C-alpha positions in Angstrom: -9.7 -3.5 -13.5 -10.9 -6.7 -15.2 -14.5 -7.9 -15.1 -13.2 -11.0 -13.2 -11.7 -8.9 -10.5 -14.9 -6.8 -10.2 -17.0 -9.9 -9.9 -14.7 -11.3 -7.2 -14.9 -8.0 -5.3 -18.7 -8.2 -5.4 -18.6 -11.7 -4.1 -16.2 -10.7 -1.3 -18.4 -7.8 -0.4 -21.4 -10.0 -0.1 -19.4 -12.5 2.0 -18.3 -9.7 4.3 -21.9 -8.5 4.6 -22.9 -12.0 5.5 -20.5 -12.0 8.4 -17.2 -13.3 6.9 -14.6 -10.9 8.2 -11.9 -12.7 6.2 -13.5 -11.4 3.0 -12.5 -7.8 4.0 -8.9 -9.0 4.5 -8.9 -10.3 0.9 -10.3 -7.0 -0.4 -7.6 -5.2 1.6 -4.8 -7.3 0.2 -6.1 -6.9 -3.3 -6.5 -3.1 -3.2 -3.8 -2.0 -0.8 -1.1 -1.5 -3.5 -3.3 0.8 -5.6 -4.5 2.8 -2.6 -1.0 3.1 -1.2 0.4 4.4 -4.6 -2.4 7.0 -4.9 -1.8 8.2 -1.4 2.0 8.2 -1.9 1.6 10.7 -4.8 -0.5 13.1 -2.8 0.6 13.0 0.8 4.1 13.6 2.3 6.0 10.4 2.7 5.9 10.3 6.5 2.1 10.3 6.5 1.4 7.9 3.7 1.0 4.8 5.8 -1.3 6.5 8.3 -3.4 8.0 5.6 -3.6 4.6 3.8 -4.7 3.0 7.0 -7.4 5.6 7.5 -8.7 4.8 4.1 -9.1 1.1 4.9 -10.6 1.9 8.4 -13.2 4.1 6.7 -13.8 1.4 4.1 -14.3 -1.2 6.8 -16.8 1.0 8.6 -18.7 2.0 5.4 -18.7 -1.3 3.5 -21.9 -2.6 5.1 -23.7 0.4 3.5 -22.0 -0.2 0.1 -24.9 -0.5 -2.4 -22.9 -1.6 -5.5 -24.0 1.3 -7.6 -20.4 1.5 -8.8 -17.5 -0.9 -8.9 -15.8 -1.3 -5.5 -12.5 0.0 -7.0 -14.3 3.3 -8.0 -15.9 3.6 -4.6 -12.6 3.0 -2.9 -10.8 5.5 -5.1 -13.4 8.1 -4.1 -13.0 7.2 -0.5 -9.2 7.5 -0.9 -9.6 11.0 -2.4 -11.8 12.0 0.5 -9.2 10.9 3.0 -6.5 12.7 1.2 -8.6 15.9 1.3 -9.3 15.3 4.9 -5.6 15.0 5.6 -4.9 18.4 4.1 -7.9 20.0 5.9 -6.4 18.7 9.2 -3.0 20.1 8.3 -4.5 23.5 7.4 -6.4 23.6 10.7 -3.2 23.0 12.6 -1.5 25.6 10.5 1.5 23.3 9.9 4.2 24.2 7.6 4.7 21.8 4.6 6.2 18.7 6.0 8.4 17.8 3.1 10.8 20.6 2.3 13.8 20.8 0.1 16.0 21.4 3.1 14.8 18.2 4.7 15.6 16.3 1.5 19.2 17.6 1.6 19.6 16.9 5.3 18.6 13.3 5.1 20.1 12.2 1.8 23.3 11.7 0.1 24.0 13.7 -3.1 22.7 11.0 -5.5 19.2 10.9 -4.0 18.7 14.6 -3.2 17.8 15.3 -6.8 15.3 12.5 -6.8 13.7 13.6 -3.6 13.5 17.2 -4.8 11.9 16.1 -8.0 9.4 14.0 -6.1 8.5 16.9 -3.8 8.2 19.3 -6.7 6.0 16.8 -8.6 3.7 16.3 -5.5 3.4 20.1 -5.0 2.6 20.7 -8.7 0.1 17.9 -8.8 -1.7 19.4 -5.8 -1.9 22.8 -7.7 -3.8 21.5 -10.7 -7.6 21.0 -10.9 -9.0 17.8 -9.4 -10.2 16.3 -12.7 -6.6 16.7 -14.0 -5.1 15.1 -10.9 -7.6 12.3 -11.2 -6.8 11.4 -14.9 -3.0 11.6 -14.2 -3.2 9.4 -11.2 -5.5 6.9 -12.9 -3.1 6.7 -15.9 0.3 6.7 -14.2 -0.3 5.5 -10.7 -3.1 2.9 -11.3 -1.8 2.1 -14.8 -5.2 2.2 -16.4 -5.6 2.4 -20.2 -7.4 5.5 -21.7 -10.3 3.3 -22.6 -10.7 2.1 -19.0 -10.5 5.7 -17.7 -13.1 6.7 -20.3 -15.4 3.9 -19.2 -15.1 4.7 -15.5 -15.9 8.4 -16.1 -18.6 7.7 -18.7 -16.7 9.7 -21.4 -15.7 9.2 -25.0 -12.2 7.9 -25.5 -11.1 11.1 -27.3 -12.5 13.3 -24.5 -10.5 11.4 -22.0 -7.3 11.7 -24.1 -8.0 15.4 -24.5 -8.4 15.8 -20.7 -5.2 13.9 -20.2 -3.3 16.2 -22.6 -4.6 19.3 -20.8 -3.7 17.7 -17.4 -0.2 17.0 -18.5 0.2 20.5 -19.9 -1.1 22.0 -16.6 1.2 19.8 -14.6 4.1 20.9 -16.8 3.2 24.6 -16.4 3.2 24.1 -12.6 6.6 22.4 -12.7 8.0 25.2 -14.8 7.1 27.9 -12.2 
């Protein structure tokens, strides 16, 4: 995220707190693509839109208490992670079977897209099996498209520590995919 975007977010947040509800709409439009991508990598496809919507409903409710101790994008990323975790807690309480199975992929696709769907399902499952810090660095790099220096700054780490974390994360993900 650029400094200009962060400053604009701060301005919009203040406008929202001052009673301008359109300011939240601008924040929503600005951050929807990133939130949607993050959710899409972590939640079965049929629940991505609902979970994304829950993130922004929670943001709308919580924004008046946002203190600006971190960038809005960092706060929203944390909120997104909480909503994803909440999604899985609800699924576990209901004792539902995994919603996206290989058989479902075969039943609803032609031969050319079955492989892609199976790979996507396998990647999602593998990503969920690695430690949270590994998930985070992979999502920030690949989903959000952040540079290593940006990830290091957001986490308060040295650049080499971030690169090392990323290498370990990719290795752990590869190990999960090979199982």
